PyMOL commands that place a pseudoatom at each C-alpha (Angstrom):
pseudoatom trace, name=CA, resn=MET, resi=1, chain=A, elem=C, hetatm=0, pos=[20.519, -9.144, 15.152]
pseudoatom trace, name=CA, resn=SER, resi=2, chain=A, elem=C, hetatm=0, pos=[19.000, -5.921, 13.885]
pseudoatom trace, name=CA, resn=GLN, resi=3, chain=A, elem=C, hetatm=0, pos=[15.776, -4.588, 15.322]
pseudoatom trace, name=CA, resn=THR, resi=4, chain=A, elem=C, hetatm=0, pos=[12.726, -4.896, 13.083]
pseudoatom trace, name=CA, resn=THR, resi=5, chain=A, elem=C, hetatm=0, pos=[10.043, -2.258, 12.931]
pseudoatom trace, name=CA, resn=LYS, resi=6, chain=A, elem=C, hetatm=0, pos=[6.403, -2.984, 12.110]
pseudoatom trace, name=CA, resn=TYR, resi=7, chain=A, elem=C, hetatm=0, pos=[4.493, -0.795, 9.688]
pseudoatom trace, name=CA, resn=GLU, resi=8, chain=A, elem=C, hetatm=0, pos=[0.933, -0.692, 8.460]
pseudoatom trace, name=CA, resn=ILE, resi=9, chain=A, elem=C, hetatm=0, pos=[0.446, 0.565, 4.919]
pseudoatom trace, name=CA, resn=LEU, resi=10, chain=A, elem=C, hetatm=0, pos=[-3.017, 1.545, 3.745]
pseudoatom trace, name=CA, resn=TYR, resi=11, chain=A, elem=C, hetatm=0, pos=[-3.512, 2.578, 0.161]
pseudoatom trace, name=CA, resn=ILE, resi=12, chain=A, elem=C, hetatm=0, pos=[-6.553, 3.373, -1.945]
pseudoatom trace, name=CA, resn=ILE, resi=13, chain=A, elem=C, hetatm=0, pos=[-6.837, 1.874, -5.409]
pseudoatom trace, name=CA, resn=ARG, resi=14, chain=A, elem=C, hetatm=0, pos=[-9.038, 3.583, -7.991]
pseudoatom trace, name=CA, resn=PRO, resi=15, chain=A, elem=C, hetatm=0, pos=[-12.375, 1.742, -8.188]
pseudoatom trace, name=CA, resn=ASP, resi=16, chain=A, elem=C, hetatm=0, pos=[-12.566, 1.352, -11.990]
pseudoatom trace, name=CA, resn=LEU, resi=17, chain=A, elem=C, hetatm=0, pos=[-9.450, -0.828, -12.193]
pseudoatom trace, name=CA, resn=ASN, resi=18, chain=A, elem=C, hetatm=0, pos=[-10.418, -4.342, -13.362]
pseudoatom trace, name=CA, resn=ASP, resi=19, chain=A, elem=C, hetatm=0, pos=[-9.674, -7.346, -11.134]
pseudoatom trace, name=CA, resn=ASP, resi=20, chain=A, elem=C, hetatm=0, pos=[-6.618, -8.533, -13.085]
pseudoatom trace, name=CA, resn=ALA, resi=21, chain=A, elem=C, hetatm=0, pos=[-5.070, -5.069, -13.146]
pseudoatom trace, name=CA, resn=LYS, resi=22, chain=A, elem=C, hetatm=0, pos=[-5.773, -4.612, -9.426]
pseudoatom trace, name=CA, resn=LYS, resi=23, chain=A, elem=C, hetatm=0, pos=[-4.189, -7.993, -8.624]
pseudoatom trace, name=CA, resn=GLU, resi=24, chain=A, elem=C, hetatm=0, pos=[-1.141, -7.063, -10.711]
pseudoatom trace, name=CA, resn=LEU, resi=25, chain=A, elem=C, hetatm=0, pos=[-0.867, -3.673, -8.965]
pseudoatom trace, name=CA, resn=VAL, resi=26, chain=A, elem=C, hetatm=0, pos=[-1.007, -5.268, -5.485]
pseudoatom trace, name=CA, resn=GLU, resi=27, chain=A, elem=C, hetatm=0, pos=[1.569, -7.913, -6.466]
pseudoatom trace, name=CA, resn=ARG, resi=28, chain=A, elem=C, hetatm=0, pos=[3.868, -5.242, -7.927]
pseudoatom trace, name=CA, resn=PHE, resi=29, chain=A, elem=C, hetatm=0, pos=[3.729, -3.122, -4.772]
pseudoatom trace, name=CA, resn=ASP, resi=30, chain=A, elem=C, hetatm=0, pos=[4.177, -6.154, -2.472]
pseudoatom trace, name=CA, resn=LYS, resi=31, chain=A, elem=C, hetatm=0, pos=[7.244, -7.050, -4.570]
pseudoatom trace, name=CA, resn=ILE, resi=32, chain=A, elem=C, hetatm=0, pos=[8.645, -3.506, -4.270]
pseudoatom trace, name=CA, resn=LEU, resi=33, chain=A, elem=C, hetatm=0, pos=[8.611, -4.048, -0.507]
pseudoatom trace, name=CA, resn=THR, resi=34, chain=A, elem=C, hetatm=0, pos=[10.104, -7.560, -0.534]
pseudoatom trace, name=CA, resn=ASP, resi=35, chain=A, elem=C, hetatm=0, pos=[12.765, -6.691, -3.133]
pseudoatom trace, name=CA, resn=ASN, resi=36, chain=A, elem=C, hetatm=0, pos=[13.990, -3.998, -0.730]
pseudoatom trace, name=CA, resn=GLY, resi=37, chain=A, elem=C, hetatm=0, pos=[14.267, -6.284, 2.305]
pseudoatom trace, name=CA, resn=THR, resi=38, chain=A, elem=C, hetatm=0, pos=[10.841, -5.707, 3.836]
pseudoatom trace, name=CA, resn=THR, resi=39, chain=A, elem=C, hetatm=0, pos=[8.815, -8.724, 4.994]
pseudoatom trace, name=CA, resn=VAL, resi=40, chain=A, elem=C, hetatm=0, pos=[5.142, -8.662, 4.001]
pseudoatom trace, name=CA, resn=VAL, resi=41, chain=A, elem=C, hetatm=0, pos=[3.219, -10.241, 6.895]
pseudoatom trace, name=CA, resn=GLU, resi=42, chain=A, elem=C, hetatm=0, pos=[-0.225, -9.703, 5.380]
pseudoatom trace, name=CA, resn=SER, resi=43, chain=A, elem=C, hetatm=0, pos=[-1.587, -8.028, 2.241]
pseudoatom trace, name=CA, resn=LYS, resi=44, chain=A, elem=C, hetatm=0, pos=[-5.357, -7.905, 1.835]
pseudoatom trace, name=CA, resn=ASP, resi=45, chain=A, elem=C, hetatm=0, pos=[-8.228, -5.880, 0.453]
pseudoatom trace, name=CA, resn=TRP, resi=46, chain=A, elem=C, hetatm=0, pos=[-9.984, -4.153, 3.303]
pseudoatom trace, name=CA, resn=ALA, resi=47, chain=A, elem=C, hetatm=0, pos=[-13.097, -2.551, 1.835]
pseudoatom trace, name=CA, resn=LYS, resi=48, chain=A, elem=C, hetatm=0, pos=[-14.555, -0.510, -0.997]
pseudoatom trace, name=CA, resn=ARG, resi=49, chain=A, elem=C, hetatm=0, pos=[-15.676, 2.735, 0.571]
pseudoatom trace, name=CA, resn=ARG, resi=50, chain=A, elem=C, hetatm=0, pos=[-17.213, 6.039, -0.399]
pseudoatom trace, name=CA, resn=PHE, resi=51, chain=A, elem=C, hetatm=0, pos=[-15.078, 9.110, 0.195]
pseudoatom trace, name=CA, resn=ALA, resi=52, chain=A, elem=C, hetatm=0, pos=[-16.176, 12.115, 2.226]
pseudoatom trace, name=CA, resn=TYR, resi=53, chain=A, elem=C, hetatm=0, pos=[-14.990, 14.204, -0.738]
pseudoatom trace, name=CA, resn=GLU, resi=54, chain=A, elem=C, hetatm=0, pos=[-13.893, 13.355, -4.270]
pseudoatom trace, name=CA, resn=ILE, resi=55, chain=A, elem=C, hetatm=0, pos=[-10.304, 12.347, -4.919]
pseudoatom trace, name=CA, resn=ASN, resi=56, chain=A, elem=C, hetatm=0, pos=[-9.214, 12.790, -8.555]
pseudoatom trace, name=CA, resn=ASP, resi=57, chain=A, elem=C, hetatm=0, pos=[-12.904, 12.760, -9.616]
pseudoatom trace, name=CA, resn=TYR, resi=58, chain=A, elem=C, hetatm=0, pos=[-13.566, 9.433, -7.826]
pseudoatom trace, name=CA, resn=LYS, resi=59, chain=A, elem=C, hetatm=0, pos=[-16.295, 9.134, -5.214]
pseudoatom trace, name=CA, resn=GLU, resi=60, chain=A, elem=C, hetatm=0, pos=[-15.082, 5.777, -3.838]
pseudoatom trace, name=CA, resn=GLY, resi=61, chain=A, elem=C, hetatm=0, pos=[-12.018, 3.569, -3.776]
pseudoatom trace, name=CA, resn=ILE, resi=62, chain=A, elem=C, hetatm=0, pos=[-10.721, 0.130, -2.825]
pseudoatom trace, name=CA, resn=TYR, resi=63, chain=A, elem=C, hetatm=0, pos=[-8.767, 0.219, 0.425]
pseudoatom trace, name=CA, resn=HIS, resi=64, chain=A, elem=C, hetatm=0, pos=[-5.866, -2.247, 0.557]
pseudoatom trace, name=CA, resn=LEU, resi=65, chain=A, elem=C, hetatm=0, pos=[-4.046, -2.997, 3.811]
pseudoatom trace, name=CA, resn=VAL, resi=66, chain=A, elem=C, hetatm=0, pos=[-0.471, -4.295, 4.095]
pseudoatom trace, name=CA, resn=ASN, resi=67, chain=A, elem=C, hetatm=0, pos=[1.264, -5.218, 7.342]
pseudoatom trace, name=CA, resn=VAL, resi=68, chain=A, elem=C, hetatm=0, pos=[5.042, -5.399, 7.080]
pseudoatom trace, name=CA, resn=GLU, resi=69, chain=A, elem=C, hetatm=0, pos=[8.219, -5.735, 9.130]
pseudoatom trace, name=CA, resn=ALA, resi=70, chain=A, elem=C, hetatm=0, pos=[11.505, -4.140, 8.188]
pseudoatom trace, name=CA, resn=SER, resi=71, chain=A, elem=C, hetatm=0, pos=[14.953, -3.663, 9.690]
pseudoatom trace, name=CA, resn=ASP, resi=72, chain=A, elem=C, hetatm=0, pos=[15.397, -0.434, 7.693]
pseudoatom trace, name=CA, resn=ALA, resi=73, chain=A, elem=C, hetatm=0, pos=[13.126, 1.976, 5.837]
pseudoatom trace, name=CA, resn=LYS, resi=74, chain=A, elem=C, hetatm=0, pos=[14.474, 1.239, 2.326]
pseudoatom trace, name=CA, resn=GLY, resi=75, chain=A, elem=C, hetatm=0, pos=[11.412, -0.734, 1.167]
pseudoatom trace, name=CA, resn=ILE, resi=76, chain=A, elem=C, hetatm=0, pos=[8.990, 1.647, 2.879]
pseudoatom trace, name=CA, resn=ASP, resi=77, chain=A, elem=C, hetatm=0, pos=[10.652, 4.667, 1.251]
pseudoatom trace, name=CA, resn=GLU, resi=78, chain=A, elem=C, hetatm=0, pos=[10.610, 3.040, -2.188]
pseudoatom trace, name=CA, resn=PHE, resi=79, chain=A, elem=C, hetatm=0, pos=[6.937, 2.053, -1.773]
pseudoatom trace, name=CA, resn=ALA, resi=80, chain=A, elem=C, hetatm=0, pos=[6.042, 5.639, -0.808]
pseudoatom trace, name=CA, resn=ARG, resi=81, chain=A, elem=C, hetatm=0, pos=[8.009, 7.124, -3.714]
pseudoatom trace, name=CA, resn=LEU, resi=82, chain=A, elem=C, hetatm=0, pos=[6.379, 4.856, -6.308]
pseudoatom trace, name=CA, resn=ALA, resi=83, chain=A, elem=C, hetatm=0, pos=[2.882, 5.098, -4.783]
pseudoatom trace, name=CA, resn=LEU, resi=84, chain=A, elem=C, hetatm=0, pos=[3.028, 8.884, -5.198]
pseudoatom trace, name=CA, resn=ILE, resi=85, chain=A, elem=C, hetatm=0, pos=[3.616, 8.636, -8.944]
pseudoatom trace, name=CA, resn=ASN, resi=86, chain=A, elem=C, hetatm=0, pos=[1.287, 5.686, -9.652]
pseudoatom trace, name=CA, resn=ARG, resi=87, chain=A, elem=C, hetatm=0, pos=[-2.035, 6.857, -11.122]
pseudoatom trace, name=CA, resn=ASP, resi=88, chain=A, elem=C, hetatm=0, pos=[-3.897, 3.741, -9.903]
pseudoatom trace, name=CA, resn=ILE, resi=89, chain=A, elem=C, hetatm=0, pos=[-3.141, 4.570, -6.255]
pseudoatom trace, name=CA, resn=LEU, resi=90, chain=A, elem=C, hetatm=0, pos=[-5.233, 7.559, -5.196]
pseudoatom trace, name=CA, resn=ARG, resi=91, chain=A, elem=C, hetatm=0, pos=[-3.798, 7.942, -1.673]
pseudoatom trace, name=CA, resn=HIS, resi=92, chain=A, elem=C, hetatm=0, pos=[-1.494, 6.037, 0.647]
pseudoatom trace, name=CA, resn=MET, resi=93, chain=A, elem=C, hetatm=0, pos=[-0.623, 6.196, 4.317]
pseudoatom trace, name=CA, resn=ILE, resi=94, chain=A, elem=C, hetatm=0, pos=[2.226, 4.488, 6.154]
pseudoatom trace, name=CA, resn=VAL, resi=95, chain=A, elem=C, hetatm=0, pos=[2.048, 4.133, 9.932]
pseudoatom trace, name=CA, resn=LYS, resi=96, chain=A, elem=C, hetatm=0, pos=[4.823, 2.880, 12.175]
pseudoatom trace, name=CA, resn=ILE, resi=97, chain=A, elem=C, hetatm=0, pos=[3.388, 0.442, 14.748]
pseudoatom trace, name=CA, resn=GLU, resi=98, chain=A, elem=C, hetatm=0, pos=[4.796, 0.969, 18.225]
pseudoatom trace, name=CA, resn=ASP, resi=99, chain=A, elem=C, hetatm=0, pos=[5.212, -2.186, 20.327]
for i in range(1, 99): cmd.bond("trace and resi %d" % i, "trace and resi %d" % (i + 1))
show_as sticks, trace
zoom trace
């Protein structure tokens, strides 16, 4: 059996996205992970927070947290690639969780 690695993904969604569009965005990015063999353990909104400095003219954003497990980095890499080019995601960070 292959070894699974745990990751925590935190991304910031632009605050002026309406609820339906935000829900669709989260579902699309969860699906990017699962379609590439990554298991989504938890996907939840964390908080709406003010930034220390503006990002793309926004003063705040919606932080969304995803905990995942994967046996390879395919889903993580695809998430990162698409998050970089998606205008609704202001920033993202992927952290490997050490056991």
